[in-house]
Each structure stands twice: as structure tokens, then as C-alpha cells.
C-alpha positions as CSV (number, residue, x, y, z in Angstrom):
1,M,53.2,46.1,1.2
2,F,49.8,44.7,2.0
3,D,47.2,47.5,2.3
4,P,44.1,46.4,4.3
5,E,42.0,49.2,2.8
6,L,42.4,47.7,-0.7
7,F,41.3,44.3,0.5
8,D,37.6,44.1,-0.4
9,Y,36.0,41.4,1.8
10,W,32.6,42.0,0.1
11,H,33.9,41.2,-3.4
12,I,35.6,38.1,-2.1
13,A,32.4,37.0,-0.4
14,K,30.4,37.6,-3.6
15,A,32.9,35.7,-5.7
16,T,32.9,32.8,-3.2
17,L,29.2,32.6,-3.2
18,L,29.0,32.7,-7.0
19,A,31.6,30.0,-7.3
20,A,29.7,27.9,-4.8
21,I,26.4,28.3,-6.8
22,A,28.2,27.5,-10.1
23,T,29.8,24.4,-8.5
24,L,26.4,23.2,-7.1
25,F,24.8,23.8,-10.5
26,L,27.5,21.8,-12.3
27,V,27.2,19.0,-9.7
28,F,23.4,19.0,-10.2
29,Q,23.7,18.8,-13.9
30,Q,26.3,16.1,-13.8
31,T,24.1,14.1,-11.4
32,R,21.1,14.4,-13.7
33,Y,23.2,13.3,-16.6
34,T,24.5,10.3,-14.8
35,F,21.0,9.2,-13.8
36,R,19.9,9.6,-17.4
37,Q,22.8,7.5,-18.6
38,T,21.8,4.8,-16.1
39,R,18.3,4.7,-17.4
40,E,19.4,4.6,-21.1
41,A,21.8,1.7,-20.3
42,Y,19.0,-0.3,-18.7
43,V,16.6,0.4,-21.5
44,T,19.2,-0.8,-24.0
45,H,19.7,-3.9,-21.9
46,L,16.0,-4.6,-22.0
47,Q,15.8,-4.1,-25.7
48,Q,18.6,-6.5,-26.4
49,R,17.1,-9.0,-24.0
50,E,13.8,-8.8,-25.8
51,R,15.5,-9.3,-29.2
52,N,17.4,-12.3,-27.9
53,N,14.3,-13.9,-26.5
54,K,12.4,-13.3,-29.8
55,A,15.2,-14.6,-31.9
56,A,15.5,-17.8,-29.8
57,S,11.8,-18.5,-30.0
58,I,11.7,-17.8,-33.7
59,I,14.7,-20.1,-34.3
60,V,13.0,-22.9,-32.4
61,E,9.8,-22.4,-34.3
62,A,11.5,-22.1,-37.7
63,T,13.7,-25.2,-37.0
64,T,10.7,-27.2,-36.2
65,K,8.8,-26.2,-39.4
66,N,11.8,-26.4,-41.7
67,K,13.5,-29.6,-40.8
68,G,16.1,-30.6,-43.4
69,K,16.8,-27.0,-44.5
70,K,20.1,-25.4,-44.0
71,K,20.5,-23.3,-40.9
72,N,21.9,-20.3,-42.9
73,N,18.6,-20.2,-44.8
74,I,16.8,-19.7,-41.5
75,I,18.9,-16.9,-40.1
76,P,17.9,-14.1,-42.5
77,S,14.2,-14.8,-41.9
78,V,14.9,-14.7,-38.2
79,R,16.6,-11.4,-38.5
80,D,13.8,-10.0,-40.6
81,A,11.1,-11.2,-38.2
82,V,12.9,-9.7,-35.2
83,S,13.3,-6.3,-37.0
84,A,9.6,-6.3,-38.0
85,D,8.6,-7.1,-34.4
86,D,10.8,-4.3,-33.1
87,D,9.0,-1.9,-35.4
88,D,5.6,-3.1,-34.2
89,N,6.5,-2.7,-30.5
90,D,8.2,0.7,-31.1
91,N,11.6,-0.8,-30.1
92,G,11.5,0.7,-26.7
93,A,11.1,-0.1,-23.0
94,F,8.9,1.8,-20.4
95,V,10.2,1.1,-16.9
96,I,8.2,1.5,-13.8
97,G,10.0,1.2,-10.5
98,F,8.4,0.4,-7.1
99,F,10.0,1.5,-3.9
100,H,8.9,-1.2,-1.5
101,P,11.9,-2.4,0.6
102,Y,10.0,-5.3,2.3
103,C,8.3,-6.5,-0.9
104,S,8.3,-10.1,0.2
105,A,6.5,-9.5,3.5
106,G,2.9,-10.7,3.9
107,G,1.0,-7.6,4.9
108,G,-1.8,-5.6,3.3
109,G,0.7,-3.2,1.9
110,E,2.5,-5.9,0.0
111,R,-0.8,-7.2,-1.4
112,V,-1.4,-3.7,-2.8
113,L,2.0,-3.7,-4.3
114,W,1.5,-7.0,-6.1
115,K,-2.0,-6.0,-7.2
116,F,-0.4,-2.9,-8.8
117,I,2.1,-5.1,-10.7
118,Q,-0.6,-7.5,-11.7
119,A,-2.6,-4.6,-13.2
120,L,0.4,-3.5,-15.2
121,G,0.9,-7.0,-16.5
122,Q,-2.7,-7.1,-17.6
123,L,-2.3,-3.7,-19.4
124,K,0.7,-5.0,-21.2
125,E,-0.9,-8.3,-22.2
126,E,-4.2,-6.8,-23.3
127,E,-2.5,-4.1,-25.5
128,R,0.0,-6.5,-27.0
129,E,-2.8,-9.0,-27.8
130,G,-4.9,-6.2,-29.3
131,K,-7.8,-6.7,-27.0
132,K,-9.1,-3.2,-27.9
133,K,-12.7,-4.2,-27.2
134,T,-11.9,-4.2,-23.5
135,L,-9.6,-1.2,-23.5
136,L,-10.4,0.9,-26.5
137,T,-14.1,0.9,-27.2
138,Q,-16.2,2.8,-24.6
139,N,-16.4,6.4,-23.5
140,R,-15.7,7.3,-19.9
141,R,-18.7,7.0,-17.6
142,S,-19.8,8.8,-14.5
143,K,-19.4,7.5,-11.0
144,T,-21.7,4.5,-11.2
145,K,-21.1,0.8,-11.2
146,K,-20.6,1.0,-15.0
147,E,-17.5,3.1,-14.2
148,N,-15.6,-0.2,-13.7
149,E,-16.0,-0.9,-17.4
150,T,-14.0,2.2,-18.4
151,N,-11.0,1.4,-20.5
152,L,-7.9,2.7,-22.2
153,H,-9.8,4.4,-25.0
154,S,-12.0,6.3,-22.6
155,T,-8.9,7.8,-20.9
156,A,-6.5,8.1,-23.8
157,T,-8.9,9.8,-26.2
158,N,-9.3,12.6,-23.7
159,H,-5.7,13.4,-24.3
160,G,-5.9,13.3,-28.1
161,K,-4.6,11.0,-30.7
162,G,-1.0,11.7,-30.1
163,D,-1.3,10.9,-26.4
164,E,-3.3,7.8,-27.1
165,D,-0.5,6.4,-29.3
166,I,2.1,7.2,-26.6
167,I,0.0,5.4,-23.9
168,R,-0.5,2.4,-26.2
169,R,3.3,2.2,-26.9
170,N,4.2,2.5,-23.3
171,C,1.7,-0.2,-22.3
172,R,3.2,-2.6,-24.9
173,N,6.7,-2.0,-23.5
174,L,6.1,-2.1,-19.8
175,S,8.8,-3.4,-17.5
176,V,8.9,-3.4,-13.7
177,V,11.6,-2.9,-11.2
178,V,11.2,-3.6,-7.5
179,Y,13.6,-2.1,-5.0
180,T,14.0,-4.4,-1.9
181,V,16.3,-4.9,1.0
182,D,15.9,-8.6,0.8
183,E,19.1,-10.6,0.3
184,P,19.5,-12.2,-3.1
185,T,19.3,-16.0,-3.4
186,D,19.6,-18.4,-6.3
187,N,15.9,-18.7,-6.6
188,Y,14.7,-15.4,-5.1
189,D,12.5,-14.4,-8.1
190,Q,10.8,-17.7,-8.2
191,D,10.3,-17.9,-4.5
192,V,8.8,-14.4,-4.3
193,M,6.4,-15.1,-7.2
194,K,5.4,-18.4,-5.5
195,K,4.7,-16.7,-2.2
196,V,2.6,-14.0,-4.0
197,R,0.5,-16.8,-5.7
198,D,0.1,-18.9,-2.5
199,Q,-0.5,-16.1,0.0
200,F,-2.3,-13.5,-2.0
201,S,-3.7,-15.6,-4.9
202,I,-2.1,-13.1,-7.3
203,G,-0.7,-14.2,-10.7
204,I,1.5,-12.0,-12.7
205,S,1.5,-12.1,-16.5
206,P,4.7,-13.8,-17.8
207,S,5.0,-11.1,-20.5
208,L,5.8,-8.6,-17.8
209,H,9.5,-8.5,-17.0
210,I,10.2,-8.0,-13.3
211,Q,13.7,-7.0,-12.1
212,F,14.5,-7.0,-8.3
213,V,17.2,-4.5,-7.1
214,H,18.6,-5.9,-3.9
215,L,19.8,-3.2,-1.4
216,H,20.6,-5.6,1.4
217,E,24.0,-4.1,1.9
218,V,22.5,-0.8,3.0
219,K,19.6,-2.3,4.8
220,Y,20.8,-0.6,8.0
221,L,19.6,2.7,6.6
222,L,16.1,1.6,7.6
223,D,17.0,0.8,11.2
224,K,14.7,2.6,13.6
225,P,16.6,5.4,15.4
226,K,16.0,6.4,19.0
227,R,16.1,10.1,18.6
228,L,14.3,12.4,16.1
229,S,12.9,9.3,14.6
230,M,10.8,10.9,11.8
231,I,13.7,13.0,10.5
232,A,16.2,10.2,10.8
233,E,13.9,7.6,9.2
234,S,13.1,9.9,6.3
235,W,16.8,10.7,5.8
236,G,17.5,6.9,5.8
237,T,14.9,6.4,3.0
238,V,16.4,9.2,1.0
239,K,19.8,7.6,1.1
240,L,18.3,4.2,0.3
241,A,16.5,5.7,-2.8
242,W,19.8,7.2,-3.9
243,H,21.4,3.7,-3.9
244,A,18.4,2.2,-5.6
245,L,18.2,4.7,-8.5
246,N,21.9,4.5,-9.1
247,V,21.4,0.9,-10.0
248,I,18.3,1.2,-12.2
249,N,16.6,4.5,-12.9
250,P,13.0,4.0,-14.2
251,H,10.8,6.3,-16.2
252,I,8.2,6.3,-13.4
253,Y,9.0,5.9,-9.7
254,I,6.1,4.7,-7.5
255,D,6.3,4.7,-3.8
256,T,3.9,2.3,-2.0
257,T,5.4,2.6,1.5
258,G,4.8,6.3,2.4
259,C,8.4,7.4,2.0
260,A,7.6,10.8,0.5
261,F,11.1,12.3,1.1
262,T,12.5,9.8,-1.5
263,F,10.8,12.1,-4.1
264,L,13.7,14.5,-3.7
265,V,16.0,12.0,-5.3
266,A,13.6,10.5,-7.8
267,K,12.1,13.7,-9.1
268,L,14.8,16.4,-8.7
269,L,17.9,14.3,-9.4
270,A,16.8,11.2,-11.3
271,G,14.2,13.0,-13.3
272,C,11.4,10.4,-12.8
273,K,7.7,10.9,-12.9
274,I,6.4,10.3,-9.4
275,G,3.4,8.2,-8.4
276,T,2.5,7.4,-4.8
277,Y,-0.1,5.3,-3.0
278,V,-0.4,6.6,0.6
279,H,-1.6,4.1,3.2
280,Y,-1.0,6.4,6.1
281,P,0.5,9.9,6.2
282,T,3.9,10.1,7.9
283,I,2.5,13.0,10.0
284,S,-1.0,14.2,10.3
285,S,-3.0,17.0,12.0
286,D,-4.2,14.4,14.5
287,M,-0.6,13.8,15.6
288,L,-0.1,17.6,16.0
289,S,-3.4,17.8,18.0
290,L,-2.3,15.0,20.3
291,V,0.9,16.8,21.2
292,W,-0.9,20.1,21.5
293,A,-3.5,18.6,23.9
294,R,-0.7,16.7,25.7
295,R,-2.6,13.4,25.3
296,P,-0.6,10.2,25.9
297,S,-0.6,7.7,23.0
298,Y,1.7,5.0,21.5
299,N,3.7,7.8,19.7
300,N,3.4,10.4,22.5
301,N,4.5,8.8,25.8
302,M,3.5,10.0,29.2
303,Q,6.8,11.6,30.0
304,I,6.5,13.9,27.1
305,A,2.7,14.5,27.5
306,S,3.1,15.5,31.1
307,N,5.9,18.0,30.5
308,P,4.6,21.3,28.9
309,I,8.1,22.5,27.9
310,V,9.0,19.2,26.2
311,S,5.6,19.1,24.6
312,Y,6.1,22.5,23.2
313,V,9.5,21.6,21.7
314,K,8.0,18.5,20.2
315,L,5.2,20.5,18.7
316,V,7.7,22.8,17.0
317,Y,9.6,19.8,15.7
318,Y,6.4,18.2,14.4
319,T,5.3,21.5,12.7
320,L,8.7,21.9,10.9
321,F,8.6,18.3,9.8
322,A,5.0,18.7,8.6
323,I,6.1,21.7,6.4
324,G,8.9,19.7,4.9
325,Y,6.5,16.7,4.4
326,G,4.1,19.0,2.5
327,M,6.8,20.3,0.3
328,V,8.1,16.9,-0.8
329,G,4.7,15.4,-1.1
330,S,3.7,18.1,-3.6
331,L,6.3,16.8,-6.0
332,A,4.1,13.8,-6.8
333,D,2.6,13.7,-10.3
334,L,-0.1,11.2,-9.3
335,T,-1.3,10.8,-5.7
336,M,-3.5,7.9,-4.7
337,V,-4.8,7.3,-1.1
338,N,-6.5,4.3,0.5
339,S,-9.4,6.0,2.2
340,T,-11.4,9.2,2.7
341,W,-9.7,9.7,6.1
342,T,-6.2,9.5,4.5
343,K,-7.3,11.8,1.7
344,G,-8.4,14.5,4.1
345,H,-5.1,14.5,5.9
346,I,-3.0,14.4,2.7
347,Q,-5.0,17.4,1.4
348,Q,-4.1,19.3,4.6
349,M,-0.4,18.4,4.3
350,W,0.2,18.4,0.6
351,K,-1.3,21.7,-0.4
352,L,0.1,21.9,-3.9
353,V,-0.2,18.3,-5.0
354,G,-3.3,18.7,-7.2
355,K,-6.0,16.0,-7.6
356,I,-5.9,13.2,-5.0
357,H,-7.5,9.9,-6.0
358,T,-9.2,7.7,-3.4
359,L,-8.4,4.0,-4.3
360,F,-9.6,1.6,-1.7
361,P,-7.1,-1.3,-1.2
362,P,-7.9,-4.7,-2.7
363,C,-9.5,-7.2,-0.3
364,D,-9.9,-10.9,-1.1
365,T,-13.7,-10.9,-0.5
366,K,-14.2,-13.6,-3.2
367,S,-12.7,-16.4,-1.2
368,L,-14.7,-15.4,2.0
369,K,-18.2,-15.0,0.7
370,Y,-18.8,-18.7,0.5
371,L,-18.4,-19.2,4.3
372,P,-21.7,-20.0,6.1
373,L,-23.5,-17.2,7.9
374,S,-25.2,-19.4,10.5
375,K,-24.1,-22.0,13.1
376,R,-21.2,-19.9,14.3
377,E,-19.4,-20.5,17.6
378,N,-19.1,-18.1,20.5
379,I,-15.7,-16.8,19.3
380,I,-14.5,-13.3,18.9
381,I,-11.5,-12.8,16.7
382,S,-9.0,-10.0,16.1
383,I,-6.7,-10.0,13.1
384,G,-3.6,-7.8,12.6
385,Q,0.1,-7.5,13.4
386,F,1.0,-7.0,17.1
387,R,2.0,-3.4,16.8
388,P,1.3,-0.8,19.5
389,E,-1.1,1.2,17.5
390,K,-3.4,-1.8,17.1
391,D,-4.3,-1.4,20.8
392,H,-4.7,-5.0,21.7
393,T,-4.8,-3.8,25.3
394,L,-8.3,-2.3,24.6
395,Q,-9.4,-5.6,23.2
396,L,-8.4,-7.5,26.4
397,T,-9.9,-5.0,28.8
398,S,-13.1,-4.9,26.7
399,F,-13.4,-8.6,26.7
400,A,-12.8,-8.8,30.5
401,K,-15.6,-6.3,30.9
402,L,-17.8,-8.4,28.6
403,L,-17.3,-11.5,30.8
404,Q,-18.3,-9.4,33.9
405,L,-21.6,-8.2,32.4
406,H,-24.9,-9.6,33.8
407,D,-23.2,-11.8,36.5
408,G,-20.8,-13.5,34.1
409,S,-23.4,-14.9,31.7
410,M,-20.8,-14.8,28.9
411,K,-18.5,-17.0,30.9
412,R,-21.2,-19.6,31.2
413,V,-21.6,-19.9,27.5
414,D,-17.8,-20.1,27.0
415,V,-17.2,-17.0,24.9
416,R,-13.6,-16.9,23.8
417,L,-11.3,-14.2,22.3
418,V,-8.7,-15.2,19.7
419,L,-6.0,-12.8,18.8
420,I,-4.6,-13.7,15.4
421,G,-1.6,-11.9,13.9
422,S,2.1,-11.8,13.1
423,C,5.2,-10.6,14.9
424,R,7.7,-8.6,12.9
425,G,10.5,-9.1,15.4
426,E,11.6,-9.1,18.9
427,D,9.7,-6.0,19.9
428,D,6.4,-7.5,18.8
429,E,7.2,-10.8,20.6
430,K,7.8,-8.9,23.8
431,R,4.4,-7.1,23.2
432,V,2.7,-10.4,23.0
433,D,4.3,-11.5,26.3
434,E,3.0,-8.4,27.9
435,L,-0.5,-9.1,26.5
436,R,-0.4,-12.6,27.9
437,K,0.6,-11.1,31.3
438,L,-2.3,-8.7,31.1
439,S,-4.8,-11.5,30.4
440,R,-3.6,-13.2,33.6
441,E,-3.9,-10.0,35.6
442,L,-7.5,-9.7,34.3
443,H,-8.2,-13.3,35.1
444,I,-9.3,-14.1,31.5
445,Q,-6.4,-16.2,30.4
446,D,-8.6,-19.3,30.1
447,H,-10.8,-17.6,27.6
448,V,-8.0,-15.9,25.5
449,E,-6.0,-17.6,22.7
450,F,-3.0,-16.2,20.8
451,V,-2.5,-17.5,17.2
452,L,0.8,-16.2,15.9
453,N,2.5,-16.2,12.5
454,Q,0.1,-18.8,11.0
455,P,-0.7,-19.2,7.2
456,Y,-3.9,-17.8,5.6
457,S,-5.5,-21.3,5.7
458,V,-5.6,-21.2,9.6
459,L,-7.1,-17.7,9.5
460,L,-9.7,-19.0,7.0
461,V,-10.8,-21.7,9.5
462,Y,-11.3,-19.0,12.2
463,F,-13.2,-16.8,9.8
464,G,-15.7,-19.7,9.3
465,R,-16.1,-20.5,13.0
466,A,-16.2,-17.0,14.7
467,S,-19.3,-14.9,15.4
468,V,-17.7,-11.5,16.1
469,G,-14.8,-9.5,14.8
470,I,-13.1,-6.8,16.9
471,H,-10.9,-3.9,15.7
472,T,-9.6,-1.3,18.1
473,M,-7.0,0.9,16.4
474,W,-7.7,4.6,16.7
475,N,-7.8,6.4,13.4
476,E,-7.0,3.3,11.3
477,H,-6.2,4.7,7.9
478,F,-8.4,2.1,6.2
479,G,-8.9,-1.3,7.8
480,I,-8.4,-4.3,5.5
481,G,-9.0,-6.6,8.4
482,V,-12.4,-5.0,9.1
483,V,-13.4,-5.6,5.5
484,E,-12.2,-9.2,5.6
485,M,-14.2,-9.9,8.8
486,M,-17.3,-8.4,7.2
487,A,-16.8,-10.5,4.1
488,A,-16.4,-13.6,6.2
489,G,-19.8,-13.0,7.8
490,L,-18.6,-11.8,11.2
491,V,-20.5,-9.1,13.0
492,T,-17.7,-6.6,13.3
493,V,-17.1,-4.1,16.1
494,A,-14.6,-1.5,14.8
495,H,-13.2,1.7,16.3
496,N,-15.4,4.7,15.7
497,S,-12.8,6.7,13.8
498,G,-10.6,6.7,10.7
499,G,-11.4,4.4,7.7
500,P,-13.8,2.1,9.5
501,K,-16.1,5.0,10.3
502,S,-15.7,7.0,7.1
503,D,-15.6,4.3,4.4
504,I,-16.4,0.8,5.7
505,I,-19.1,0.6,8.3
506,L,-21.4,3.2,6.8
507,R,-24.6,1.9,8.4
508,P,-23.6,1.1,12.0
509,W,-25.9,-0.7,14.3
510,D,-27.0,1.4,17.3
511,F,-26.9,-1.6,19.6
512,K,-28.2,0.5,22.5
513,N,-31.5,1.4,20.8
514,N,-31.6,-1.4,18.2
515,V,-31.7,1.0,15.3
516,T,-29.2,2.0,12.7
517,S,-28.2,5.5,11.9
518,A,-30.7,5.3,9.0
519,D,-33.5,3.8,11.2
520,V,-33.4,0.5,9.2
521,P,-32.4,-2.2,11.7
522,D,-31.9,-5.0,9.1
523,A,-29.6,-2.8,7.0
524,A,-26.8,-2.6,9.6
525,T,-23.4,-3.6,8.4
526,G,-21.6,-3.7,11.8
527,C,-20.9,-1.7,15.0
528,L,-18.7,1.2,16.0
529,A,-17.3,1.7,19.4
530,S,-14.6,3.7,21.2
531,T,-14.5,2.9,24.9
532,V,-14.2,-0.3,27.0
533,D,-17.9,-0.1,27.9
534,E,-19.1,0.5,24.3
535,Y,-17.1,-2.5,23.0
536,A,-18.3,-4.8,25.9
537,T,-21.9,-3.7,25.4
538,A,-21.8,-4.1,21.6
539,M,-20.4,-7.7,21.9
540,Y,-22.9,-8.6,24.6
541,E,-25.8,-7.4,22.5
542,I,-24.6,-9.4,19.5
543,F,-24.4,-12.6,21.4
544,G,-27.7,-11.9,23.0
545,R,-29.7,-11.4,19.8
546,E,-31.8,-13.9,18.0
547,P,-29.8,-15.9,15.3
548,D,-32.1,-14.8,12.5
549,E,-31.5,-11.1,13.3
550,I,-27.7,-11.6,13.5
551,V,-27.7,-13.5,10.1
552,G,-29.3,-10.4,8.5
553,I,-26.5,-8.2,9.8
554,R,-23.9,-10.7,8.7
555,Q,-25.4,-10.7,5.1
556,C,-25.5,-6.9,5.0
557,G,-21.9,-6.6,6.1
558,R,-20.8,-9.2,3.5
559,N,-22.8,-7.3,0.7
560,S,-21.2,-4.0,1.7
561,S,-17.7,-5.5,1.6
562,E,-18.0,-6.1,-2.1
563,R,-17.2,-2.4,-2.7
564,F,-13.6,-3.3,-1.8
565,S,-13.1,-6.4,-3.9
566,D,-10.0,-7.2,-6.1
567,E,-12.0,-6.5,-9.2
568,E,-13.1,-3.1,-8.1
569,F,-9.5,-2.2,-7.3
570,M,-8.1,-3.4,-10.6
571,H,-10.6,-1.5,-12.7
572,S,-10.2,1.7,-10.8
573,L,-6.4,1.5,-10.7
574,K,-6.2,1.0,-14.5
575,E,-8.4,4.0,-15.1
576,I,-6.5,6.2,-12.7
577,L,-3.1,5.2,-14.2
578,L,-4.1,5.7,-17.8
579,S,-5.9,9.0,-17.3
580,S,-2.9,10.4,-15.5
581,S,0.2,12.0,-17.0
582,L,2.4,9.1,-16.0
583,F,1.9,7.0,-19.2
584,K,2.2,10.0,-21.5
585,L,6.0,10.0,-21.3
586,R,7.5,10.1,-24.8
């Protein structure tokens, strides 16, 4: 007979719990083992590919030099040469994977991605060619202009001789993987490389092998959800990273899109070292403050802001998400951010992440510095994608206010506003239609022009013609467009917040009193504004100044933009990478 008193529910519960823990542990270990096998298989594939390429090139060279000799006399020398070369290059592969689903897009984030890859190609080529005088000869220097000359030796020797050898070996054997949701085509690799050269003027070393992992079949994981968007989007990126790393598991996983929750898969399961370049935090203290203050914005609509109960629920949701974001962010082994503003917010969120490196994004200032500074037209330009956070509405209303100042004097000199940018999809196209409608409502449609989805050559023409650049995004993380306008010689009026305020326009022109913050009028590098009246007044004062005075501001802005050049970025990136723990993997 069954005796209930002898049935110990507590023991059964404990046994069940222990069995569950043991099962999870075994599943975890098996998953780690599978990912390790995936990496080893890819490394073996790369090694064999390298041997085949070397053997083919040696056979061609040997056949040319030894015409008339028997082929079987050439094969042993080929085998010996390949073996010797394998010994020289440590017979290994060091794989770096970049999580950048839209790698073929033409935005600033993509330019950063390809500059990263270009820097890796240079490291590999320089080390393989033995250019030690540029990478292995000088000691690390302090934070001066000479810091840009710092090289591999200055970083590697700080780790000791053993670490230096490991860094050298890994540089010689670099290989890159890019995870993308683009669909594969017969000439996809060549088409992407051509686009990178044509649009960004970036050339990648042919010695650097680049493998694309196409995740187009699970592209739906990145679809924007309607509810709990931050959690749903983050979970989608986690699943996408799972698919990606099951195809190729690199030694180092670098996220350049702000998808920090993918670190859970890459670090805990795949066993990768983690590097990240943060353009904009997924959640920040500013977002929490907006909800707390119930202030309407593009990501906190009026219906939520006007309801205290809904605002409180959203605040709890944001707080819990921020805690999770901080935990996964702290898994990173190397954290790089694009501005002082971003660094401050990441420090607040990722409490345990360690040192955070500020690495300003690369801007093509070189091609813009030859544009003339004088004889500009009465044109104001705005550049950037037609996204809600760019606040093009503020640009139109400020321009309408400008045309009303002083009895419409700006209308009489035919001042025009040109909005230049790209549309990512149907939502952006609808947004442009709404902006066109707003310009008609403000009666400024005859003075406003929309230039959509045009190549860089068209933008370059406007850079050479325009007098003023306008930027209106609140708390822009950095502002590559602001730098480009300054480099092109435009007097730039940027939003008095975020990266433009903290890093770019460091000497703003006080257009009300005709003095800069440093009381040196001719040292101003641009203007900062926040409201419709401030933007309108700043633009009016710029058009109302003497040409010689404005040329001085244009030149100062251009000189200041050199801090964000491609060369500065490449030197700083190499130093950061080689001084980190990423390249010390054995």
C-alpha cells in the first residue's frame, strides 16, 4: 500500500533541482565544445587554403624559372618551401569576426567598420613585410601629437617578450569574418569591396582574407517589433549572433552596431574575446530622465508622456533593461566609444567594464580641405538620414523664422535650405513627405530643396557651394556630419548638446555678443544653438557678417576638424588594439 507519510516531496524537489542543474551544465559544456570545434574547423580550412595558395604561386614561379626541367623535380622544392613558410608564419590563423548585419550600407557606422578592417590589413601587411621601423622601434609617448607615431613595439613590450611574440604571430595570421544579413550573389565580395573603395575611398590589403557569413534567411530577426521594442530587438540580435557563430566562430568577436546582448552568446557560449565600438548606448540616463520628467520626444510619445501611470510602468521597464544592459556590457574585454558624451553614459551603465577608450570616428577631411573658403552662395545645407531623431522639423521651423527676421531680408537675398540625406525605407520616405507638407504650411517651399539618396559626388558639390551647415539632433552621440561640414568650410550651427558640444565645436561663436567662449572672436569654430530663435539668429548673423570675418571662422573650423581625420583614427585604433588583451590570445 502507498503510504503518503513516506513520500518525501522535499527530497524529490532537491533531486529534480540537482538533475536540472546537472543537465544545464552538460548542455553548456557540450555547447562550448561544439563552438570550439567550429572554430578549429575554420582555422584548419584557412591553413589549408593558405598552403594551397602558396603552393600554386611557388609552382608558377618555379615553372617559369626552370623551363625544361621535369615537373617531379619541382614538387619536392615546392613542398619544402611551403613547409618552411608555414614555420615562419607559425602555421596558424587568428580570426576576428565583425557583427555588422548591414555592412554594405553607406552610413557613418559602415565607414567605421571598414576603417577597422583596413587597419587590420595594414597590421598584417606591415608585420609580414617586416616593417619593424614603423611598428617596433619607438617607446610609447604621452598624449601629444607624437602619440600617433606609437607602434607595435611600444605596446607589445609593455606586456613582455612572450606577449610581444604572440602579438606578432597573431598579426601575421589575421583573417576577418563579417556577419551580414545581405543575400549572397555571385560577385557579392567584389561588389562590396568596390562600393567601399568608391564610396569611402578605403582600400583593403589583398593579404587580408575576408569571409562574409550571410544570414539573410534569418534576417527577420532584426524586424522592428511594435511592443517592448528594446527587449524584442535585443533578443533578436542574440538569436542572430547564435546563427552567425554557429557558422564561423572567431577568436575575437567585435560588435560595431551597439548590440551588447550578443555578448552573451559570443563570450559565455562561443568563448570569444569581446571588443566593441559603441556609437550610441542602447539606453542612457537621458532616456530615463525623459520618461521621469514625462517629456515628449521621438522615443517617448505624447500619449505615454501625458499619462503618469503609463510613464511609471515605462520607467520601471527602462530601469530593468538598463540593469541588464549594464551586465552584458561588462562582458566586453575592450570597449571603445566614439565621443566623450557616449563615454560618460557607458561609464554610468557598464559599471564593471574597466577602461573605456574614446576613439573619434574617422572623417574624410582630406578630400574636403581643398574646397574654397570664399565666394560661397546663400545656401544652408543639412546632411543626414531622414530619421526622426535628426529633428528636420526644427530645421524647417528655424529656417522659416530666419526668413521672417528683419522684414524678410533673407528672402530678398534668396537664402535657400537644402536637406541632403538618404531614406532607409518606406518610413523615411513618409517622413520626407511630411516634411514637404510642413514646408508648404510654413510657406517656405520655394526656398527649400530635398536631395535624396544621391552619391557622394553630389554632396561634394553642395559642400563647395553652401555657406552654412545646420545640425539639429538633440544629444547626437558624435556628429560626423558636423565635422564634414566644418572641414568643407561651412560655418556650422549644431545642437548645443552631445558630441557637437563636448568634442567638436569646442570654441563656439557667441553670435549675440560677437565673442567666443574664450573671448577670441577670430578663433571660433562654429555655433551652438538649441531653440528655433537661437538657430534663426545664428544663421542671420552669419549671413550678415563681413566676408573676411566669416572666412576666418571657416578656416578655424576646418583646422579644428583635422582632429578627426582618417590618419588620426588609424593610428589611435592600432595602438588601442595592440595594447589591449585581444591580440594576446595564444
